[in-house]
C-alpha positions as CSV (number, residue, x, y, z in Angstrom):
1,M,0.1,-67.2,-117.4
2,E,-3.3,-68.6,-116.7
3,T,-4.4,-71.6,-118.8
4,L,-7.7,-72.9,-120.0
5,R,-9.2,-75.9,-118.2
6,I,-9.2,-79.2,-120.2
7,G,-12.5,-80.1,-121.6
8,S,-15.3,-79.0,-123.9
9,Y,-16.3,-75.3,-124.2
10,S,-19.0,-75.7,-126.9
11,E,-21.0,-78.7,-128.1
12,G,-23.4,-79.4,-130.8
13,T,-22.9,-76.3,-133.0
14,M,-20.5,-75.1,-135.6
15,R,-22.2,-71.7,-136.1
16,D,-20.0,-68.6,-135.8
17,A,-22.9,-66.8,-134.0
18,D,-22.7,-69.5,-131.3
19,L,-19.0,-70.1,-131.1
20,I,-17.8,-66.5,-131.0
21,P,-19.5,-65.5,-127.7
22,T,-18.6,-68.8,-126.1
23,F,-15.0,-68.6,-127.1
24,L,-14.8,-64.9,-126.0
25,D,-16.1,-66.0,-122.6
26,A,-13.5,-68.7,-122.4
27,L,-10.8,-66.2,-123.3
28,E,-12.2,-63.7,-120.8
29,D,-11.6,-66.3,-118.0
30,V,-7.9,-66.3,-118.7
31,D,-7.2,-62.9,-120.3
32,K,-10.1,-60.4,-120.0
33,E,-8.1,-57.6,-121.7
34,R,-7.4,-59.6,-124.8
35,A,-11.0,-60.8,-125.0
36,D,-12.2,-57.2,-124.7
37,K,-9.7,-56.1,-127.4
38,L,-10.9,-58.8,-129.9
39,E,-14.5,-58.0,-129.2
40,A,-13.8,-54.3,-129.8
41,E,-11.9,-55.0,-133.0
42,S,-14.9,-56.9,-134.3
43,G,-16.8,-53.6,-134.4
44,T,-19.9,-55.1,-132.7
45,T,-21.9,-52.8,-130.4
46,D,-23.7,-53.7,-127.2
47,E,-27.0,-53.4,-129.1
48,E,-25.9,-55.7,-131.9
49,S,-26.1,-59.5,-131.4
50,W,-23.6,-61.9,-132.7
51,E,-26.3,-63.2,-135.1
52,D,-26.5,-59.7,-136.6
53,F,-22.7,-59.5,-136.8
54,V,-22.6,-62.8,-138.7
55,D,-25.4,-61.8,-141.0
56,K,-23.8,-58.4,-141.7
57,D,-20.3,-59.8,-142.4
58,P,-20.0,-63.6,-142.5
59,E,-16.4,-63.4,-143.7
60,A,-15.4,-61.2,-140.7
61,A,-17.3,-63.6,-138.4
62,S,-15.5,-66.6,-139.8
63,Q,-12.1,-64.8,-139.5
64,L,-12.9,-63.9,-135.8
65,T,-13.8,-67.5,-135.1
66,T,-10.5,-68.7,-136.7
67,D,-8.6,-66.0,-134.7
68,L,-10.2,-67.2,-131.5
69,F,-9.2,-70.8,-132.1
70,D,-5.6,-69.6,-132.6
71,V,-5.7,-67.3,-129.5
72,L,-7.3,-69.9,-127.3
73,G,-4.6,-72.3,-128.4
74,E,-2.0,-70.0,-126.8
75,Y,-3.7,-70.5,-123.4
76,C,-3.8,-74.3,-123.4
77,P,-1.7,-76.1,-120.9
78,E,1.5,-77.8,-122.2
79,Y,0.8,-80.7,-124.6
80,C,-2.8,-79.6,-125.1
81,D,-4.5,-78.0,-128.1
82,F,-7.7,-76.0,-128.7
83,G,-10.0,-77.5,-131.4
84,A,-12.6,-80.1,-132.1
85,S,-12.5,-83.3,-130.0
86,E,-11.4,-86.4,-131.8
87,G,-14.7,-88.2,-131.4
88,D,-17.0,-85.2,-132.1
89,G,-16.3,-82.5,-134.7
90,A,-18.9,-80.2,-133.0
91,S,-17.4,-80.4,-129.6
92,F,-14.8,-77.7,-129.3
93,G,-12.4,-77.3,-126.4
94,C,-9.0,-77.8,-124.9
95,W,-7.8,-81.3,-125.3
96,P,-4.5,-83.2,-124.4
97,D,-2.3,-84.2,-127.3
98,V,-1.3,-87.5,-125.8
99,E,0.6,-88.5,-129.0
100,A,2.8,-85.4,-128.8
101,L,3.4,-86.0,-125.1
102,Q,4.4,-89.7,-125.7
103,E,6.8,-88.5,-128.4
104,A,8.3,-85.9,-126.0
105,V,8.8,-88.7,-123.5
106,R,10.5,-90.9,-126.1
107,D,12.7,-87.9,-127.2
108,G,13.6,-87.2,-123.5
109,E,12.0,-83.7,-123.5
110,V,9.6,-84.9,-120.8
111,L,10.7,-87.4,-118.1
112,D,9.0,-90.8,-117.7
113,F,7.7,-91.0,-114.1
114,D,8.7,-94.6,-113.9
115,K,12.3,-93.8,-114.8
116,L,12.5,-90.6,-112.6
117,D,16.1,-90.2,-111.4
118,R,17.4,-86.7,-111.0
119,P,14.8,-84.2,-112.3
120,S,15.6,-80.5,-112.8
121,V,13.5,-77.7,-111.4
122,G,10.8,-76.8,-114.0
123,Q,11.1,-80.1,-115.9
124,L,8.0,-81.9,-117.0
125,V,7.3,-85.5,-115.9
126,C,4.6,-87.8,-117.4
127,E,3.0,-90.6,-115.6
128,V,0.7,-93.2,-117.2
129,N,-0.8,-95.6,-114.8
130,E,-2.0,-99.2,-115.3
131,R,-5.4,-98.0,-116.3
132,G,-4.1,-95.7,-119.0
133,N,-4.7,-92.5,-117.0
134,V,-2.2,-89.8,-117.9
135,S,-0.8,-87.1,-115.6
136,L,1.6,-84.3,-116.4
137,Y,3.7,-82.8,-113.6
138,R,6.2,-80.0,-113.3
139,V,9.2,-80.3,-110.8
140,K,9.0,-77.6,-108.2
141,V,12.0,-75.9,-106.5
142,S,11.3,-78.2,-103.5
143,M,11.7,-81.1,-105.9
144,E,8.0,-82.0,-105.4
145,L,5.8,-82.7,-108.4
146,E,3.1,-80.2,-109.1
147,E,0.2,-81.5,-111.3
148,V,-0.1,-79.5,-114.6
149,W,-3.1,-81.6,-115.8
150,A,-4.5,-85.2,-115.6
151,I,-6.9,-87.1,-117.7
152,V,-8.8,-90.3,-116.8
């Protein structure tokens, strides 16, 4: 399954009329069929703008925005969520959940890179360097590490 890139998709607005087309574009990048289906289910037409849709049925627009948050969350890489950034409530995107990742390392669900011994194929490995940069890897069949995502 294709995943969203980590980072912001929308900044500086919380208006459904702005968020819906932006989120549909993000979904289209990873699952065009699903984006088209959600857009069709909204009942909007090519001639109708998202502004008109929101004005006509604000409740349906709000529900579509909520649905898009949920759907986009399904396309986030492991240990990432779709929502508002921690520092800016009007910056929406795909963000690493470092706390959940740290907990998974403590619980042994994800291996600590510094204690890597005999990883299994498909297992996740977390590396935190001296600067606090975090990288998540998956063990490949060749026993090499393939980067899932990294943040600086």
